[in-house]
N, CA, C and O atoms as a printed pandas DataFrame, in Angstrom:
     atom_number atom_name residue_name chain_id  residue_number  x_coord  y_coord  z_coord
0              1         N          MET        A               1   66.310    3.690 -135.909
1              2        CA          MET        A               1   66.936    4.664 -136.757
2              3         C          MET        A               1   67.102    5.959 -135.954
3              4         O          MET        A               1   66.179    6.409 -135.276
4              5         N          THR        A               2   68.269    6.531 -136.045
5              6        CA          THR        A               2   68.523    7.779 -135.329
6              7         C          THR        A               2   67.866    8.949 -136.064
7              8         O          THR        A               2   67.441    8.816 -137.212
8              9         N          VAL        A               3   67.792   10.077 -135.396
9             10        CA          VAL        A               3   67.226   11.279 -136.025
10            11         C          VAL        A               3   68.053   11.668 -137.241
11            12         O          VAL        A               3   67.495   12.061 -138.265
12            13         N          SER        A               4   69.369   11.564 -137.146
13            14        CA          SER        A               4   70.234   11.913 -138.274
14            15         C          SER        A               4   69.948   11.038 -139.489
15            16         O          SER        A               4   69.844   11.533 -140.611
16            17         N          GLU        A               5   69.823    9.736 -139.254
17            18        CA          GLU        A               5   69.519    8.812 -140.350
18            19         C          GLU        A               5   68.145    9.113 -140.939
19            20         O          GLU        A               5   67.966    9.138 -142.157
20            21         N          TYR        A               6   67.183    9.340 -140.057
21            22        CA          TYR        A               6   65.824    9.653 -140.501
22            23         C          TYR        A               6   65.791   10.958 -141.294
23            24         O          TYR        A               6   65.123   11.032 -142.326
24            25         N          ALA        A               7   66.492   11.976 -140.835
25            26        CA          ALA        A               7   66.507   13.273 -141.517
26            27         C          ALA        A               7   67.115   13.150 -142.914
27            28         O          ALA        A               7   66.619   13.746 -143.869
28            29         N          THR        A               8   68.181   12.379 -143.022
29            30        CA          THR        A               8   68.821   12.172 -144.324
30            31         C          THR        A               8   67.858   11.481 -145.282
31            32         O          THR        A               8   67.670   11.915 -146.419
32            33         N          ARG        A               9   67.259   10.406 -144.806
33            34        CA          ARG        A               9   66.313    9.657 -145.650
34            35         C          ARG        A               9   65.098   10.518 -146.012
35            36         O          ARG        A               9   64.650   10.516 -147.158
36            37         N          PHE        A              10   64.571   11.250 -145.030
37            38        CA          PHE        A              10   63.422   12.113 -145.250
38            39         C          PHE        A              10   63.745   13.167 -146.311
39            40         O          PHE        A              10   62.945   13.397 -147.217
40            41         N          SER        A              11   64.899   13.798 -146.204
41            42        CA          SER        A              11   65.296   14.841 -147.158
42            43         C          SER        A              11   65.426   14.292 -148.573
43            44         O          SER        A              11   65.017   14.933 -149.541
44            45         N          GLU        A              12   66.001   13.100 -148.680
45            46        CA          GLU        A              12   66.134   12.472 -150.001
46            47         C          GLU        A              12   64.762   12.203 -150.618
47            48         O          GLU        A              12   64.536   12.486 -151.794
48            49         N          LEU        A              13   63.856   11.657 -149.819
49            50        CA          LEU        A              13   62.518   11.368 -150.329
50            51         C          LEU        A              13   61.747   12.647 -150.646
51            52         O          LEU        A              13   61.032   12.710 -151.646
52            53         N          ALA        A              14   61.889   13.668 -149.798
53            54        CA          ALA        A              14   61.190   14.931 -150.025
54            55         C          ALA        A              14   61.671   15.598 -151.310
55            56         O          ALA        A              14   60.888   16.241 -152.008
56            57         N          ARG        A              15   62.942   15.448 -151.618
57            58        CA          ARG        A              15   63.493   16.039 -152.845
58            59         C          ARG        A              15   62.869   15.402 -154.089
59            60         O          ARG        A              15   62.698   16.061 -155.114
60            61         N          HIS        A              16   62.535   14.125 -153.989
61            62        CA          HIS        A              16   61.946   13.409 -155.121
62            63         C          HIS        A              16   60.427   13.545 -155.195
63            64         O          HIS        A              16   59.823   13.194 -156.208
64            65         N          ALA        A              17   59.810   14.049 -154.136
65            66        CA          ALA        A              17   58.351   14.207 -154.110
66            67         C          ALA        A              17   57.985   15.593 -153.579
67            68         O          ALA        A              17   57.363   15.702 -152.522
68            69         N          PRO        A              18   58.359   16.640 -154.291
69            70        CA          PRO        A              18   58.104   17.998 -153.798
70            71         C          PRO        A              18   56.623   18.326 -153.631
71            72         O          PRO        A              18   56.274   19.215 -152.854
72            73         N          ALA        A              19   55.767   17.636 -154.332
73            74        CA          ALA        A              19   54.326   17.902 -154.204
74            75         C          ALA        A              19   53.807   17.503 -152.814
75            76         O          ALA        A              19   52.807   18.050 -152.348
76            77         N          LEU        A              20   54.481   16.555 -152.153
77            78        CA          LEU        A              20   54.053   16.119 -150.826
78            79         C          LEU        A              20   54.475   17.091 -149.728
79            80         O          LEU        A              20   53.862   17.136 -148.662
80            81         N          VAL        A              21   55.508   17.858 -149.989
81            82        CA          VAL        A              21   55.994   18.835 -149.004
82            83         C          VAL        A              21   56.244   20.177 -149.714
83            84         O          VAL        A              21   57.389   20.607 -149.857
84            85         N          PRO        A              22   55.165   20.825 -150.152
85            86        CA          PRO        A              22   55.320   22.045 -150.960
86            87         C          PRO        A              22   55.847   23.256 -150.179
87            88         O          PRO        A              22   56.380   24.191 -150.777
88            89         N          THR        A              23   55.704   23.243 -148.867
89            90        CA          THR        A              23   56.172   24.375 -148.065
90            91         C          THR        A              23   57.081   23.872 -146.952
91            92         O          THR        A              23   57.078   22.688 -146.615
92            93         N          VAL        A              24   57.848   24.781 -146.396
93            94        CA          VAL        A              24   58.713   24.431 -145.276
94            95         C          VAL        A              24   57.864   23.951 -144.103
95            96         O          VAL        A              24   58.209   22.981 -143.428
96            97         N          ARG        A              25   56.765   24.635 -143.872
97            98        CA          ARG        A              25   55.883   24.254 -142.766
98            99         C          ARG        A              25   55.369   22.819 -142.926
99           100         O          ARG        A              25   55.306   22.073 -141.949
100          101         N          GLU        A              26   55.006   22.434 -144.140
101          102        CA          GLU        A              26   54.535   21.068 -144.412
102          103         C          GLU        A              26   55.683   20.069 -144.265
103          104         O          GLU        A              26   55.480   18.960 -143.771
104          105         N          GLN        A              27   56.864   20.450 -144.683
105          106        CA          GLN        A              27   58.037   19.590 -144.529
106          107         C          GLN        A              27   58.312   19.335 -143.041
107          108         O          GLN        A              27   58.580   18.203 -142.638
108          109         N          VAL        A              28   58.243   20.386 -142.239
109          110        CA          VAL        A              28   58.444   20.273 -140.799
110          111         C          VAL        A              28   57.361   19.383 -140.183
111          112         O          VAL        A              28   57.663   18.510 -139.369
112          113         N          ARG        A              29   56.115   19.602 -140.566
113          114        CA          ARG        A              29   55.007   18.813 -140.023
114          115         C          ARG        A              29   55.185   17.330 -140.335
115          116         O          ARG        A              29   55.030   16.488 -139.451
116          117         N          ARG        A              30   55.504   17.014 -141.562
117          118        CA          ARG        A              30   55.662   15.607 -141.948
118          119         C          ARG        A              30   56.884   14.967 -141.282
119          120         O          ARG        A              30   56.853   13.796 -140.903
120          121         N          PHE        A              31   57.944   15.740 -141.147
121          122        CA          PHE        A              31   59.138   15.236 -140.475
122          123         C          PHE        A              31   58.816   14.884 -139.024
123          124         O          PHE        A              31   59.148   13.796 -138.554
124          125         N          ILE        A              32   58.173   15.804 -138.323
125          126        CA          ILE        A              32   57.832   15.585 -136.915
126          127         C          ILE        A              32   56.876   14.404 -136.771
127          128         O          ILE        A              32   56.979   13.629 -135.819
128          129         N          GLU        A              33   55.953   14.268 -137.711
129          130        CA          GLU        A              33   55.006   13.146 -137.698
130          131         C          GLU        A              33   55.719   11.796 -137.701
131          132         O          GLU        A              33   55.222   10.829 -137.124
132          133         N          GLY        A              34   56.874   11.730 -138.344
133          134        CA          GLY        A              34   57.601   10.471 -138.463
134          135         C          GLY        A              34   58.562   10.165 -137.331
135          136         O          GLY        A              34   59.180    9.100 -137.318
136          137         N          LEU        A              35   58.698   11.068 -136.391
137          138        CA          LEU        A              35   59.607   10.846 -135.262
138          139         C          LEU        A              35   59.028    9.843 -134.279
139          140         O          LEU        A              35   57.824    9.589 -134.276
140          141         N          ASP        A              36   59.890    9.275 -133.445
141          142        CA          ASP        A              36   59.429    8.421 -132.350
142          143         C          ASP        A              36   58.489    9.226 -131.467
143          144         O          ASP        A              36   58.563   10.453 -131.413
144          145         N          TYR        A              37   57.606    8.519 -130.778
145          146        CA          TYR        A              37   56.553    9.171 -130.006
146          147         C          TYR        A              37   57.083   10.213 -129.029
147          148         O          TYR        A              37   56.582   11.337 -129.001
148          149         N          ASP        A              38   58.086    9.862 -128.230
149          150        CA          ASP        A              38   58.607   10.799 -127.230
150          151         C          ASP        A              38   59.165   12.070 -127.873
151          152         O          ASP        A              38   58.942   13.174 -127.378
152          153         N          LEU        A              39   59.883   11.904 -128.970
153          154        CA          LEU        A              39   60.412   13.073 -129.677
154          155         C          LEU        A              39   59.286   13.885 -130.302
155          156         O          LEU        A              39   59.315   15.115 -130.289
156          157         N          LYS        A              40   58.303   13.195 -130.844
157          158        CA          LYS        A              40   57.172   13.878 -131.457
158          159         C          LYS        A              40   56.469   14.784 -130.447
159          160         O          LYS        A              40   56.120   15.922 -130.760
160          161         N          ILE        A              41   56.268   14.269 -129.236
161          162        CA          ILE        A              41   55.625   15.050 -128.179
162          163         C          ILE        A              41   56.444   16.309 -127.895
163          164         O          ILE        A              41   55.896   17.405 -127.779
164          165         N          CYS        A              42   57.755   16.138 -127.787
165          166        CA          CYS        A              42   58.624   17.281 -127.488
166          167         C          CYS        A              42   58.663   18.298 -128.628
167          168         O          CYS        A              42   58.894   19.484 -128.394
168          169         N          MET        A              43   58.444   17.853 -129.825
169          170        CA          MET        A              43   58.594   18.718 -130.995
170          171         C          MET        A              43   57.295   19.400 -131.432
171          172         O          MET        A              43   57.312   20.180 -132.385
172          173         N          THR        A              44   56.196   19.133 -130.776
173          174        CA          THR        A              44   54.923   19.710 -131.225
174          175         C          THR        A              44   54.930   21.232 -131.210
175          176         O          THR        A              44   54.230   21.859 -132.004
176          177         N          ARG        A              45   55.707   21.832 -130.324
177          178        CA          ARG        A              45   55.803   23.293 -130.279
178          179         C          ARG        A              45   56.316   23.848 -131.611
179          180         O          ARG        A              45   55.901   24.922 -132.048
180          181         N          GLU        A              46   57.203   23.119 -132.233
181          182        CA          GLU        A              46   57.790   23.570 -133.498
182          183         C          GLU        A              46   56.753   23.601 -134.626
183          184         O          GLU        A              46   56.950   24.280 -135.634
184          185         N          LEU        A              47   55.663   22.875 -134.456
185          186        CA          LEU        A              47   54.599   22.897 -135.468
186          187         C          LEU        A              47   53.891   24.249 -135.496
187          188         O          LEU        A              47   53.351   24.656 -136.524
188          189         N          GLN        A              48   53.901   24.935 -134.366
189          190        CA          GLN        A              48   53.198   26.213 -134.260
190          191         C          GLN        A              48   54.065   27.407 -134.652
191          192         O          GLN        A              48   53.556   28.514 -134.826
192          193         N          SER        A              49   55.338   27.191 -134.787
193          194        CA          SER        A              49   56.230   28.295 -135.117
194          195         C          SER        A              49   56.690   28.169 -136.569
195          196         O          SER        A              49   56.377   27.190 -137.246
196          197         N          ASP        A              50   57.404   29.129 -137.018
197          198        CA          ASP        A              50   57.942   29.093 -138.385
198          199         C          ASP        A              50   59.402   28.650 -138.367
199          200         O          ASP        A              50   60.251   29.252 -139.025
200          201         N          THR        A              51   59.680   27.607 -137.620
201          202        CA          THR        A              51   61.029   27.086 -137.501
202          203         C          THR        A              51   61.445   26.448 -138.821
203          204         O          THR        A              51   60.668   25.722 -139.440
204          205         N          LEU        A              52   62.660   26.718 -139.242
205          206        CA          LEU        A              52   63.189   26.137 -140.469
206          207         C          LEU        A              52   63.416   24.637 -140.292
207          208         O          LEU        A              52   63.635   24.157 -139.179
208          209         N          PHE        A              53   63.361   23.915 -141.393
209          210        CA          PHE        A              53   63.509   22.465 -141.349
210          211         C          PHE        A              53   64.808   22.048 -140.677
211          212         O          PHE        A              53   64.803   21.170 -139.813
212          213         N          GLN        A              54   65.913   22.661 -141.059
213          214        CA          GLN        A              54   67.209   22.280 -140.493
214          215         C          GLN        A              54   67.264   22.534 -138.991
215          216         O          GLN        A              54   67.904   21.783 -138.256
216          217         N          GLN        A              55   66.600   23.582 -138.537
217          218        CA          GLN        A              55   66.541   23.847 -137.099
218          219         C          GLN        A              55   65.743   22.760 -136.374
219          220         O          GLN        A              55   66.110   22.338 -135.277
220          221         N          VAL        A              56   64.662   22.318 -136.988
221          222        CA          VAL        A              56   63.851   21.241 -136.414
222          223         C          VAL        A              56   64.684   19.963 -136.301
223          224         O          VAL        A              56   64.602   19.251 -135.300
224          225         N          VAL        A              57   65.478   19.678 -137.323
225          226        CA          VAL        A              57   66.342   18.495 -137.286
226          227         C          VAL        A              57   67.358   18.625 -136.151
227          228         O          VAL        A              57   67.579   17.667 -135.411
228          229         N          GLU        A              58   67.971   19.784 -136.009
229          230        CA          GLU        A              58   68.963   19.991 -134.941
230          231         C          GLU        A              58   68.333   19.874 -133.554
231          232         O          GLU        A              58   68.911   19.256 -132.661
232          233         N          ILE        A              59   67.164   20.460 -133.374
233          234        CA          ILE        A              59   66.465   20.352 -132.088
234          235         C          ILE        A              59   66.150   18.888 -131.799
235          236         O          ILE        A              59   66.310   18.434 -130.666
236          237         N          SER        A              60   65.707   18.153 -132.802
237          238        CA          SER        A              60   65.395   16.731 -132.632
238          239         C          SER        A              60   66.633   15.942 -132.243
239          240         O          SER        A              60   66.567   15.069 -131.377
240          241         N          ARG        A              61   67.765   16.242 -132.874
241          242        CA          ARG        A              61   69.026   15.560 -132.539
242          243         C          ARG        A              61   69.419   15.824 -131.081
243          244         O          ARG        A              61   69.822   14.911 -130.361
244          245         N          MET        A              62   69.296   17.078 -130.663
245          246        CA          MET        A              62   69.651   17.420 -129.283
246          247         C          MET        A              62   68.738   16.695 -128.294
247          248         O          MET        A              62   69.207   16.149 -127.296
248          249         N          LEU        A              63   67.443   16.691 -128.574
249          250        CA          LEU        A              63   66.502   15.998 -127.694
250          251         C          LEU        A              63   66.781   14.501 -127.653
251          252         O          LEU        A              63   66.709   13.881 -126.592
252          253         N          GLU        A              64   67.097   13.928 -128.792
253          254        CA          GLU        A              64   67.425   12.504 -128.856
254          255         C          GLU        A              64   68.646   12.209 -127.978
255          256         O          GLU        A              64   68.661   11.217 -127.249
256          257         N          ARG        A              65   69.655   13.058 -128.046
257          258        CA          ARG        A              65   70.862   12.876 -127.242
258          259         C          ARG        A              65   70.542   12.974 -125.743
259          260         O          ARG        A              65   71.025   12.171 -124.945
260          261         N          VAL        A              66   69.726   13.961 -125.374
261          262        CA          VAL        A              66   69.338   14.126 -123.967
262          263         C          VAL        A              66   68.551   12.911 -123.486
263          264         O          VAL        A              66   68.795   12.414 -122.386
264          265         N          MET        A              67   67.618   12.432 -124.287
265          266        CA          MET        A              67   66.817   11.266 -123.910
266          267         C          MET        A              67   67.693   10.022 -123.774
267          268         O          MET        A              67   67.485    9.198 -122.884
268          269         N          TYR        A              68   68.673    9.896 -124.667
269          270        CA          TYR        A              68   69.587    8.761 -124.606
270          271         C          TYR        A              68   70.414    8.813 -123.321
271          272         O          TYR        A              68   70.571    7.804 -122.634
272          273         N          GLU        A              69   70.938    9.991 -123.006
273          274        CA          GLU        A              69   71.728   10.156 -121.784
274          275         C          GLU        A              69   70.885    9.860 -120.542
275          276         O          GLU        A              69   71.372    9.258 -119.585
276          277         N          GLU        A              70   69.633   10.282 -120.562
277          278        CA          GLU        A              70   68.738   10.012 -119.436
278          279         C          GLU        A              70   68.515    8.510 -119.274
279          280         O          GLU        A              70   68.562    7.991 -118.159
280          281         N          ARG        A              71   68.273    7.812 -120.385
281          282        CA          ARG        A              71   68.087    6.352 -120.334
282          283         C          ARG        A              71   69.346    5.662 -119.808
283          284         O          ARG        A              71   69.264    4.758 -118.977
284          285         N          GLU        A              72   70.502    6.093 -120.294
285          286        CA          GLU        A              72   71.766    5.514 -119.840
286          287         C          GLU        A              72   71.961    5.730 -118.342
287          288         O          GLU        A              72   72.394    4.823 -117.631
288          289         N          SER        A              73   71.647    6.915 -117.873
289          290        CA          SER        A              73   71.785    7.237 -116.458
290          291         C          SER        A              73   70.870    6.354 -115.613
291          292         O          SER        A              73   71.283    5.839 -114.574
292          293         N          LYS        A              74   69.637    6.182 -116.057
293          294        CA          LYS        A              74   68.693    5.329 -115.329
294          295         C          LYS        A              74   69.166    3.889 -115.311
295          296         O          LYS        A              74   69.063    3.213 -114.288
296          297         N          GLU        A              75   69.691    3.409 -116.446
297          298        CA          GLU        A              75   70.203    2.040 -116.517
298          299         C          GLU        A              75   71.387    1.854 -115.586
299          300         O          GLU        A              75   71.495    0.827 -114.916
300          301         N          ALA        A              76   72.274    2.834 -115.537
301          302        CA          ALA        A              76   73.445    2.740 -114.663
302          303         C          ALA        A              76   73.012    2.695 -113.205
303          304         O          ALA        A              76   73.546    1.914 -112.417
304          305         N          LYS        A              77   72.045    3.532 -112.848
305          306        CA          LYS        A              77   71.542    3.529 -111.471
306          307         C          LYS        A              77   70.868    2.202 -111.158
307          308         O          LYS        A              77   71.047    1.654 -110.070
308          309         N          ARG        A              78   70.103    1.690 -112.097
309          310        CA          ARG        A              78   69.397    0.428 -111.890
310          311         C          ARG        A              78   70.395   -0.707 -111.696
311          312         O          ARG        A              78   70.208   -1.546 -110.815
312          313         N          SER        A              79   71.448   -0.747 -112.501
313          314        CA          SER        A              79   72.413   -1.836 -112.373
314          315         C          SER        A              79   73.215   -1.719 -111.082
315          316         O          SER        A              79   73.591   -2.736 -110.499
316          317         N          ARG        A              80   73.484   -0.495 -110.624
317          318        CA          ARG        A              80   74.177   -0.318 -109.341
318          319         C          ARG        A              80   73.282   -0.768 -108.189
319          320         O          ARG        A              80   73.763   -1.361 -107.223
320          321         N          ASN        A              81   72.001   -0.494 -108.284
321          322        CA          ASN        A              81   71.079   -0.842 -107.204
322          323         C          ASN        A              81   70.807   -2.334 -107.123
323          324         O          ASN        A              81   70.593   -2.862 -106.032
324          325         N          TYR        A              82   70.812   -3.018 -108.248
325          326        CA          TYR        A              82   70.433   -4.426 -108.254
326          327         C          TYR        A              82   71.595   -5.373 -108.486
327          328         O          TYR        A              82   71.454   -6.571 -108.242
328          329         N          GLY        A              83   72.698   -4.902 -108.930
329          330        CA          GLY        A              83   73.814   -5.774 -109.257
330          331         C          GLY        A              83   74.434   -6.432 -108.040
331          332         O          GLY        A              83   74.908   -5.745 -107.135
332          333         N          GLY        A              84   74.435   -7.747 -108.009
333          334        CA          GLY        A              84   75.128   -8.493 -106.981
334          335         C          GLY        A              84   74.408   -8.626 -105.649
335          336         O          GLY        A              84   74.928   -9.304 -104.763
336          337         N          PHE        A              85   73.274   -8.035 -105.461
337          338        CA          PHE        A              85   72.560   -8.154 -104.195
338          339         C          PHE        A              85   71.774   -9.453 -104.176
339          340         O          PHE        A              85   70.991   -9.722 -105.087
340          341         N          CYS        A              86   71.977  -10.254 -103.148
341          342        CA          CYS        A              86   71.309  -11.546 -103.069
342          343         C          CYS        A              86   70.209  -11.571 -102.021
343          344         O          CYS        A              86   69.387  -12.487 -102.013
344          345         N          GLY        A              87   70.180  -10.600 -101.155
345          346        CA          GLY        A              87   69.103  -10.500 -100.186
346          347         C          GLY        A              87   69.126  -11.589  -99.133
347          348         O          GLY        A              87   70.192  -12.032  -98.706
348          349         N          PHE        A              88   67.957  -12.013  -98.722
349          350        CA          PHE        A              88   67.758  -12.931  -97.610
350          351         C          PHE        A              88   68.437  -14.281  -97.816
351          352         O          PHE        A              88   68.919  -14.879  -96.854
352          353         N          TYR        A              89   68.483  -14.763  -99.036
353          354        CA          TYR        A              89   68.960  -16.119  -99.301
354          355         C          TYR        A              89   70.464  -16.191  -99.520
355          356         O          TYR        A              89   70.946  -17.172 -100.089
356          357         N          PHE        A              90   71.205  -15.212  -99.101
357          358        CA          PHE        A              90   72.637  -15.154  -99.358
358          359         C          PHE        A              90   73.375  -16.398  -98.867
359          360         O          PHE        A              90   74.129  -16.993  -99.636
360          361         N          ALA        A              91   73.186  -16.805  -97.631
361          362        CA          ALA        A              91   73.925  -17.932  -97.061
362          363         C          ALA        A              91   73.640  -19.225  -97.800
363          364         O          ALA        A              91   74.563  -19.981  -98.102
364          365         N          SER        A              92   72.386  -19.489  -98.095
365          366        CA          SER        A              92   72.060  -20.735  -98.781
366          367         C          SER        A              92   72.475  -20.692 -100.244
367          368         O          SER        A              92   72.749  -21.736 -100.836
368          369         N          SER        A              93   72.526  -19.510 -100.834
369          370        CA          SER        A              93   72.884  -19.427 -102.247
370          371         C          SER        A              93   74.345  -19.762 -102.467
371          372         O          SER        A              93   74.711  -20.218 -103.551
372          373         N          ILE        A              94   75.195  -19.548 -101.466
373          374        CA          ILE        A              94   76.614  -19.894 -101.617
374          375         C          ILE        A              94   76.748  -21.408 -101.785
375          376         O          ILE        A              94   77.564  -21.888 -102.572
376          377         N          HIS        A              95   75.951  -22.135 -101.049
377          378        CA          HIS        A              95   76.017  -23.582 -101.115
378          379         C          HIS        A              95   75.288  -24.152 -102.331
379          380         O          HIS        A              95   75.582  -25.270 -102.755
380          381         N          HIS        A              96   74.357  -23.413 -102.889
381          382        CA          HIS        A              96   73.539  -23.925 -103.979
382          383         C          HIS        A              96   73.813  -23.240 -105.314
383          384         O          HIS        A              96   73.071  -23.456 -106.272
384          385         N          GLY        A              97   74.844  -22.431 -105.400
385          386        CA          GLY        A              97   75.242  -21.861 -106.685
386          387         C          GLY        A              97   74.602  -20.547 -107.046
387          388         O          GLY        A              97   74.812  -20.081 -108.166
388          389         N          GLY        A              98   73.833  -19.913 -106.178
389          390        CA          GLY        A              98   73.223  -18.618 -106.481
390          391         C          GLY        A              98   74.227  -17.495 -106.342
391          392         O          GLY        A              98   75.325  -17.721 -105.833
392          393         N          CYS        A              99   73.901  -16.333 -106.761
393          394        CA          CYS        A              99   74.754  -15.143 -106.638
394          395         C          CYS        A              99   76.164  -15.445 -107.098
395          396         O          CYS        A              99   77.097  -15.432 -106.295
396          397         N          SER        A             100   76.325  -15.710 -108.355
397          398        CA          SER        A             100   77.599  -16.178 -108.900
398          399         C          SER        A             100   78.772  -15.277 -108.548
399          400         O          SER        A             100   79.889  -15.772 -108.396
400          401         N          GLY        A             101   78.561  -13.984 -108.416
401          402        CA          GLY        A             101   79.667  -13.081 -108.129
402          403         C          GLY        A             101   80.100  -13.080 -106.681
403          404         O          GLY        A             101   81.147  -12.508 -106.380
404          405         N          SER        A             102   79.355  -13.690 -105.755
405          406        CA          SER        A             102   79.672  -13.579 -104.346
406          407         C          SER        A             102   80.477  -14.760 -103.802
407          408         O          SER        A             102   80.930  -14.712 -102.658
408          409         N          ARG        A             103   80.663  -15.801 -104.582
409          410        CA          ARG        A             103   81.440  -16.973 -104.137
410          411         C          ARG        A             103   82.892  -16.802 -104.519
411          412         O          ARG        A             103   83.186  -16.296 -105.602
412          413         N          SER        A             104   83.789  -17.203 -103.676
413          414        CA          SER        A             104   85.199  -17.158 -104.065
414          415         C          SER        A             104   85.584  -18.463 -104.721
415          416         O          SER        A             104   85.064  -19.524 -104.373
416          417         N          ALA        A             105   86.499  -18.383 -105.674
417          418        CA          ALA        A             105   86.870  -19.547 -106.469
418          419         C          ALA        A             105   87.839  -20.445 -105.770
419          420         O          ALA        A             105   88.242  -21.469 -106.323
């Protein structure tokens, strides 16, 4: 679930159970508690400040986007580094069907 989806669901539930989140600070704390671990770690600073709930949601969305871009970048680098390399067994793999992309049809 994305931060946006989680924030929407959280807000709907909080509206129906105001006793569980009586203050903005408690709403922020409970919201951050429900985030994925990496986001939760990044958001702990917001627990100490008087950041508004909507600001916490926006910060979480931005962090989620940055983390996603970082993962994508790492995956792209990984696939460039490992894609199509057959290493030592290249010559024998042509005869035995290895390295499917390196044989001509």
